[in-house]
C-alpha positions in Angstrom: 61.5 -81.4 95.4 58.7 -82.9 97.2 57.2 -79.7 97.5 57.1 -79.8 93.1 55.7 -83.1 93.5 52.9 -82.9 95.1 51.1 -80.4 93.2 51.8 -82.2 89.7 50.3 -85.2 91.4 47.6 -83.3 92.9 46.6 -82.5 89.3 47.0 -85.5 87.7 44.9 -86.9 90.6 42.1 -84.0 89.5 42.7 -84.9 85.7 41.9 -88.6 86.4 38.9 -87.3 89.0 37.0 -85.4 86.1 38.1 -87.7 83.4 36.2 -90.3 85.2 33.6 -88.0 85.5 32.9 -86.9 82.1 32.2 -90.8 81.3 29.8 -91.2 84.0 28.1 -87.7 83.2 28.2 -88.7 79.3 26.7 -92.3 80.1 24.0 -90.8 82.0 23.5 -88.4 78.4 23.3 -91.4 76.4 20.3 -93.4 78.1 18.6 -90.3 78.6 18.8 -89.7 74.4 17.9 -93.2 74.0 15.2 -93.1 75.9 14.4 -89.8 74.5 14.6 -91.6 71.0 12.4 -94.6 72.2 10.2 -92.7 73.4 9.6 -90.1 69.8 9.9 -94.1 67.6 7.4 -95.2 69.7 4.8 -92.3 69.3 6.0 -91.8 65.5 4.6 -95.8 65.4 1.6 -95.0 66.6 1.2 -92.0 64.1 2.3 -94.1 61.0 -0.5 -96.5 62.3 -3.1 -93.9 62.7 -2.2 -92.8 59.4 -2.3 -96.4 57.4 -5.6 -97.2 59.3 -6.9 -93.8 57.6 -5.5 -94.2 54.4 -7.0 -97.5 54.3 -11.0 -96.1 55.4 -10.7 -93.4 52.5 -9.6 -96.3 50.3 -12.0 -98.3 51.2 -14.6 -95.2 51.0 -13.2 -94.4 47.2 -13.4 -98.0 46.1 -17.1 -98.1 47.3 -18.3 -94.6 45.9 -16.4 -95.6 42.3 -18.3 -99.5 42.5 -21.8 -97.1 43.1 -21.1 -94.7 39.9 -19.9 -97.3 37.9 -22.9 -99.2 38.8 -24.9 -96.0 38.4 -23.5 -95.4 35.1 -23.9 -99.0 33.7 -27.5 -98.6 34.5 -27.9 -95.3 32.8 -26.3 -97.1 29.4 -28.3 -100.2 29.6 -31.5 -97.8 29.9 -30.4 -95.6 27.1 -29.7 -99.0 25.1 -33.3 -100.4 26.0 -34.4 -96.8 24.5 -32.4 -97.3 21.3 -33.5 -100.4 20.9 -37.2 -99.3 21.7 -36.7 -96.7 18.9 -35.3 -99.1 16.2 -37.8 -100.9 16.8 -40.5 -98.4 16.3 -39.0 -97.1 13.1 -39.2 -100.6 12.0 -42.8 -101.4 12.3 -43.3 -97.4 10.8 -40.7 -99.3 8.0 -42.5 -102.5 7.0 -46.3 -100.4 7.5 -44.3 -97.9 4.9 -43.7 -100.4 2.4 -46.8 -102.8 2.7 -48.5 -99.1 1.8 -45.7 -98.4 -1.2 -46.1 -101.8 -2.2 -50.7 -100.7 -2.8 -49.1 -97.5 -4.4 -47.3 -99.3 -6.7 -50.0 -102.1 -7.4 -52.5 -99.4 -7.8 -49.8 -97.2 -9.8 -49.1 -100.2 -12.3 -52.8 -100.5 -12.7 -53.4 -96.3 -13.9 -50.4 -96.9 -15.9 -51.5 -99.5 -18.0 -54.9 -97.8 -17.9 -53.7 -94.5 -19.5 -51.5 -96.6 -22.6 -54.3 -98.1 -23.5 -56.3 -94.6 -23.3 -53.1 -93.6 -25.2 -53.4 -95.6 -27.7 -57.1 -95.0 -28.2 -56.3 -91.3 -28.5 -53.9 -91.7 -30.8 -56.0 -94.2 -33.2 -59.1 -91.6 -33.0 -56.4 -88.4 -33.5 -55.4 -90.3 -36.8 -59.0 -91.0 -37.3 -59.8 -87.3 -36.9 -57.1 -87.0 -38.7 -58.4 -88.3 -42.0 -61.6 -87.0 -41.5 -59.9 -83.5 -41.4 -57.8 -83.9 -44.5 -61.1 -85.4 -46.1 -63.2 -82.3 -45.5 -60.8 -80.0 -46.2 -60.3 -81.7 -50.1 -64.7 -80.9 -49.9 -63.4 -77.7 -49.1 -60.8 -77.1 -51.6 -62.9 -78.1 -54.2 -65.9 -76.1 -52.8 -64.2 -72.6 -52.7 -61.5 -72.9 -54.8 -59.0 -72.2 -52.2 -55.8 -74.3 -51.5 -54.9 -75.1 -47.7 -51.9 -72.7 -47.7 -54.6 -70.0 -49.3 -57.2 -70.5 -46.4 -54.4 -70.0 -44.0 -52.9 -67.0 -45.0 -56.2 -65.5 -45.4 -57.3 -66.8 -41.7 -54.0 -65.3 -40.2 -54.5 -61.7 -42.0 -58.2 -62.0 -40.6 -56.6 -63.1 -36.7 -53.6 -60.3 -37.1 -56.2 -57.5 -37.9 -58.8 -58.0 -34.8 -55.8 -59.0 -32.6 -53.9 -55.6 -33.1 -57.2 -54.0 -32.6 -58.0 -55.4 -29.5 -53.7 -55.3 -28.7 -54.5 -51.1 -29.6 -57.8 -51.0 -27.6 -56.3 -52.9 -24.7 -53.1 -50.5 -24.6 -55.1 -47.3 -24.8 -57.4 -48.4 -22.1 -54.6 -49.6 -19.8 -52.6 -46.5 -21.3 -55.6 -44.7 -19.7 -55.6 -46.4 -16.3 -52.2 -45.7 -15.8 -52.0 -42.1 -17.0 -55.5 -41.3 -14.7 -53.5 -42.8 -11.3 -50.2 -41.5 -11.9 -51.4 -38.4 -12.9 -53.3 -37.9 -9.5 -50.3 -38.7 -7.4 -48.0 -36.8 -9.3 -50.1 -33.8 -9.0 -50.7 -34.2 -5.7 -46.8 -34.8 -5.1 -45.9 -31.7 -7.2 -48.3 -28.9 -5.8 -46.9 -30.2 -2.5 -43.7 -29.6 -3.9 -44.8 -26.1 -5.1 -47.0 -24.8 -2.3 -44.1 -25.7 0.3 -41.7 -23.8 -2.1 -41.1 -20.7 -2.4 -38.9 -18.3 -4.9 -38.4 -15.5 -6.1 -39.3 -15.3 -10.4 -37.2 -12.7 -11.3 -33.3 -13.1 -10.8 -30.5 -11.6 -12.2 -30.3 -12.2 -15.7 -26.2 -11.3 -16.4 -22.7 -9.4 -15.3 -21.7 -9.1 -18.4 -22.5 -5.0 -18.7 -20.8 -2.3 -16.1 -22.8 1.3 -15.4 -20.7 4.0 -15.4 -21.0 7.2 -13.2 -20.2 9.5 -16.4 -20.0 9.7 -20.3 -16.3 10.9 -19.3 -15.5 7.6 -17.6 -14.9 5.6 -20.8 -11.7 8.0 -21.7 -10.5 7.1 -18.5 -11.1 3.5 -18.7 -9.4 3.5 -22.2 -6.8 5.6 -21.5 -4.1 7.0 -23.1 -3.5 5.1 -26.8 -5.4 2.2 -25.4 -3.3 1.7 -22.5 -5.8 0.7 -19.7 -8.2 -1.1 -21.7 -5.2 -3.2 -22.8 -4.2 -3.7 -19.2 -7.4 -4.6 -17.8 -7.5 -7.1 -21.0 -4.6 -8.6 -20.3 -5.3 -8.9 -16.4 -8.3 -10.7 -16.6 -9.1 -12.7 -19.9 -11.8 -10.3 -20.9 -12.9 -8.7 -24.0 -14.6 -5.0 -23.3 -16.9 -3.2 -25.7 -16.8 0.4 -25.7 -19.5 1.4 -28.2 -22.2 4.3 -28.7 -24.2 3.3 -25.8 -24.5 5.8 -23.4 -23.1 5.2 -19.9 -22.4 1.4 -20.2 -19.2 -0.6 -20.9 -20.0 -4.5 -22.2 -18.0 -6.9 -20.7 -17.4 -10.3 -22.9 -16.2 -13.2 -21.7 -16.7 -17.1 -21.9 -15.8 -17.8 -18.0 -18.2 -16.0 -15.9 -15.5 -15.9 -12.9 -13.3 -13.7 -15.3 -16.4 -12.1 -16.2 -17.0 -11.1 -12.7 -13.4 -10.2 -11.7 -13.3 -7.6 -14.1 -16.8 -6.2 -13.8 -16.1 -6.0 -9.7 -12.5 -4.4 -10.5 -13.8 -2.0 -13.0 -16.1 -1.0 -9.9 -13.3 -0.6 -8.1 -11.0 1.9 -10.1 -14.1 3.9 -11.2 -14.6 4.5 -7.2 -11.2 5.1 -6.6 -10.4 6.9 -9.2 -7.0 5.8 -9.9 -7.2 4.4 -13.5 -3.2 3.3 -14.4 -2.2 -0.1 -15.6 0.2 -0.5 -12.2 -3.0 0.2 -9.6 -4.9 -2.2 -12.4 -3.1 -5.2 -11.8 -3.0 -4.5 -8.0 -7.1 -4.4 -7.9 -7.2 -6.7 -10.4 -5.1 -9.6 -7.9 -7.1 -8.4 -5.0 -10.3 -8.8 -6.4 -9.1 -12.0 -7.6 -8.0 -13.3 -3.6 -11.4 -11.7 -2.2 -14.0 -13.5 -5.4 -12.3 -17.5 -4.1 -12.7 -16.9 -0.8 -16.3 -15.6 -1.6 -17.2 -18.7 -4.0 -16.5 -20.8 -0.7 -18.4 -18.7 1.3 -21.2 -18.9 -1.7 -21.2 -22.4 -1.6 -21.1 -23.1 2.0 -23.9 -21.4 2.2 -25.8 -23.5 0.0 -24.5 -26.6 1.5 -25.9 -25.4 5.2 -28.8 -24.1 3.4 -29.9 -27.2 1.7 -29.1 -29.3 4.9 -27.0 -32.1 3.2 -24.6 -32.7 5.4 -20.7 -32.7 4.9 -19.5 -32.0 1.7 -15.6 -32.2 0.0 -14.2 -28.6 -0.6 -13.8 -29.4 -4.4 -17.3 -29.7 -4.4 -18.3 -27.0 -2.6 -15.8 -24.6 -4.8 -17.5 -25.2 -7.6 -21.1 -25.0 -6.2 -19.8 -21.2 -5.2 -18.9 -20.6 -8.9 -22.2 -21.6 -10.3 -23.4 -18.5 -8.8 -21.6 -17.0 -11.5 -23.0 -19.2 -14.3 -26.2 -18.8 -16.2 -28.3 -20.9 -18.3 -31.1 -19.3 -20.6 -30.6 -16.5 -18.4 -31.4 -18.7 -14.9 -28.3 -18.5 -12.5 -27.4 -22.2 -11.9 -27.1 -22.1 -8.1 -30.5 -20.9 -7.5 -31.7 -23.3 -9.8 -29.5 -26.3 -8.5 -30.9 -25.5 -5.3 -34.5 -25.3 -6.4 -33.8 -28.7 -7.7 -32.5 -29.7 -4.3 -35.4 -28.6 -2.7 -38.4 -30.0 -5.2 -36.2 -33.2 -5.1 -36.4 -33.6 -0.8 -40.1 -32.4 -0.5 -41.1 -34.8 -3.4 -38.7 -37.6 -1.6 -40.5 -37.3 1.9 -43.7 -37.0 0.4 -42.7 -40.6 -1.0 -41.0 -41.8 2.4 -37.7 -41.9 0.7 -34.0 -40.5 2.2 -34.7 -36.8 2.0 -31.3 -35.8 2.2 -30.0 -37.7 -0.5 -32.5 -36.4 -2.7 -31.6 -32.6 -1.8 -28.0 -33.7 -2.4 -28.5 -35.1 -5.9 -30.6 -32.2 -6.8 -27.9 -29.6 -5.7 -24.9 -31.7 -7.7 -26.9 -32.6 -10.0 -25.4 -29.2 -12.6 -21.9 -29.4 -10.8 -20.6 -30.1 -14.5 -21.3 -26.3 -15.4 -19.0 -25.2 -13.6 -16.0 -26.2 -15.1 -18.0 -27.0 -18.6 -16.4 -23.8 -20.2 -12.7 -25.2 -19.4 -12.5 -28.2 -20.3 -14.3 -30.4 -22.8 -17.1 -32.4 -22.7 -20.8 -31.5 -21.8 -22.0 -30.9 -18.3 -23.4 -34.2 -17.4 -20.3 -35.7 -18.3 -17.9 -33.7 -16.4 -20.6 -33.3 -13.6 -20.4 -37.4 -13.1 -17.1 -37.4 -13.6 -16.6 -35.1 -11.2 -18.6 -36.5 -8.2 -16.8 -40.0 -8.8 -13.3 -38.4 -8.5 -15.1 -37.2 -5.0 -16.5 -40.1 -3.9 -19.6 -39.3 -4.0 -22.9 -41.8 -3.6 -23.9 -44.2 -6.6 -27.6 -43.2 -6.7 -25.8 -39.2 -6.9 -23.9 -40.0 -10.1 -26.9 -41.9 -11.8 -28.8 -38.7 -10.9 -26.4 -36.3 -12.8 -26.1 -38.9 -15.7 -29.7 -39.1 -16.0 -31.3 -36.1 -15.6 -31.2 -35.0 -19.6 -31.9 -38.8 -20.2 -28.1 -39.7 -21.2 -28.1 -42.7 -19.2 -31.3 -44.9 -18.1 -32.3 -44.1 -14.2 -31.7 -46.5 -12.0 -33.5 -45.1 -8.6 -36.1 -43.5 -8.1 -34.4 -40.5 -6.6 -32.8 -40.2 -10.4 -36.4 -40.0 -12.0 -37.3 -37.0 -8.8 -34.1 -34.8 -10.1 -34.9 -35.2 -13.4 -38.9 -34.3 -12.8 -37.3 -31.5 -10.1 -35.1 -30.0 -12.8 -38.1 -29.9 -14.9 -40.2 -27.7 -13.0 -37.4 -25.9 -11.9 -36.9 -25.1 -15.7 -40.1 -24.7 -16.8 -41.6 -22.4 -13.8 -43.0 -19.1 -15.3 -40.3 -16.7 -15.2 -37.5 -19.3 -15.1 -35.7 -18.8 -18.3 -36.0 -17.2 -21.8 -35.2 -18.1 -24.7 -33.5 -16.6 -28.4 -36.3 -15.9 -30.7 -34.2 -17.5 -33.4 -34.1 -20.6 -30.8 -37.3 -20.3 -30.2 -38.4 -20.4 -34.0 -36.8 -23.2 -34.8 -37.9 -25.5 -31.7 -41.6 -24.9 -33.1 -40.0 -25.9 -36.5 -39.0 -29.0 -35.6 -41.6 -30.0 -33.4 -44.3 -29.5 -36.2 -41.8 -31.7 -38.7 -41.8 -34.8 -36.4 -45.4 -34.7 -36.1 -45.9 -34.6 -40.1 -43.4 -36.6 -40.9 -45.5 -39.4 -39.8 -47.8 -41.2 -43.0 -51.7 -40.3 -42.4 -50.8 -37.3 -40.7 -52.2 -34.3 -42.7 -51.4 -30.9 -40.4 -49.8 -30.2 -37.7 -49.5 -26.7 -35.2 -47.4 -26.3 -32.4 -49.2 -23.8 -29.4 -49.2 -22.8 -26.6 -45.3 -21.8 -26.9 -44.6 -25.3 -27.9 -45.6 -26.7 -25.0 -48.5 -29.1 -26.8 -48.7 -30.5 -30.5 -51.6 -30.8 -32.3 -52.0 -33.1 -34.8 -54.6 -33.5 -37.8 -54.4 -37.0 -38.9 -56.5 -37.8 -42.1 -59.6 -40.6 -41.3 -58.9 -42.7 -43.9 -55.4 -43.6 -43.5 -55.4 -43.6 -39.1 -58.8 -45.0 -37.1 -59.7 -43.8 -33.6 -58.3 -47.6 -32.3 -54.4 -47.0 -34.3 -54.5 -43.3 -32.9 -53.1 -44.4 -29.7 -49.7 -45.9 -31.2 -49.5 -43.0 -33.8 -49.3 -40.5 -30.6 -46.8 -43.0 -28.5 -45.0 -43.2 -31.5 -44.9 -39.1 -32.3 -43.9 -38.3 -28.4 -41.4 -41.1 -28.5 -39.9 -39.5 -31.6 -40.0 -36.5 -29.9 -38.3 -37.1 -27.0 -34.9 -38.8 -29.1 -34.9 -35.6 -31.2 -35.5 -32.6 -29.6 -34.0 -30.5 -26.8 -36.4 -28.3 -25.0 -38.2 -27.1 -21.6 -40.4 -28.6 -19.4 -42.8 -31.0 -21.4 -44.9 -31.1 -24.3 -48.5 -32.8 -25.0 -49.1 -34.6 -27.6 -52.7 -34.1 -29.3 -53.9 -36.7 -32.1 -57.5 -35.1 -33.8 -59.8 -37.4 -36.5 -62.3 -35.4 -38.2 -64.9 -37.0 -40.4 -66.8 -35.2 -43.1 -69.3 -35.8 -45.3 -70.5 -33.3 -47.7 -73.4 -33.9 -50.2 -74.9 -30.7 -52.7 -78.0 -30.9 -53.4 -79.2 -29.3 -56.6 
């Protein structure tokens, strides 16, 4: 029993001693922590005092800086106010000076106004006196001359009108001579340069309506049994084949030049191939039509590239290619359009204008002739419509509309295209016309001239390029001849269609005869 109690007591004693030791250690740790906390607190207090001290110093410095800035701004504001006051003072002085000047001027103006009123009153009085004198003198003149005032005024107006008419006609003639001389010199230089710089063959292919046969026997083969071959060709191509007694020749007749070209090429292929029968005819015509469409686009592309006018709508290119098979007075329209483009471009370059735009307008000016045999309307109307449809420039549209005078030209390029069109059409060998049309044009030209009062005779000479008019000297004097020539020129331009230009020459001859017996 005692042996058991002794370990227990020992354990209890050890436990008590351990607790005591732990309490002593805890007290010592608390004291150390307290000391450390007090040290940290003192250090924090010192740092806080330093921060407060530094913040106080910074605040004082900022207050000082703000004070200086405020004083500076106040000083600047005072200076500006002072300057403004000085300006206002000077303006006030100026206004006072101006007011004094205005007062003086107003006083002078009042004096001048009064003087003017006095003079006006004197003038009114003098006018009244003068009118009384005039009326008395008129009465004396009427009694002396036996003529009323209205009659005298009418006679005086007639004299003034005749004198004025002569002076105006003389002035018109003088100015017209000066303008024509200057314009002729400039135009002659420009046109001469254009013609000199352009080279083109005069002889062009006139027609494609005649097909030459290798032999007379080929006519029978083309006609075929009971005419089936010629019917097949006409139905496939839409043309009329005229086979007459002319040896080794077949005439292709159609209003459409494209159909006529398809028929011509198809006939040549069939004659070379030798197999002329309805089935083969349809096959050849279809192939020629496809090939011709490609050829038309190629021809149009070559024309655009040669003229150097830039990009062009494909449909316009196609229409240009179709012009290769269109003729006007025997002149190929595509070649004519390229000539016009070249002439217009050269003249535009001489005048410092847009050369590419002038070429483009010249190339497209007759574009309506590619479709005028298919649609209603003149080639001018159709050409302008097509150009608008594919977005061409307004200058080009006006050049198309005005190159025959249907519409007034709105720019110099339109005038150049019209002049270039005349050059291309009027150059030697470019065109021909039938004898009937030629004679009819000359008769109309002479009829227009003889329709004027005072014209005795008129003669169309130089193949219709000049009209010489003989006038009656007792009805038309030297001065009024200018007006008559101008009126004849205007009427020819308005009523007659002709290639190139027509020169109007008036001749007045006075003959006095006496018979000696």
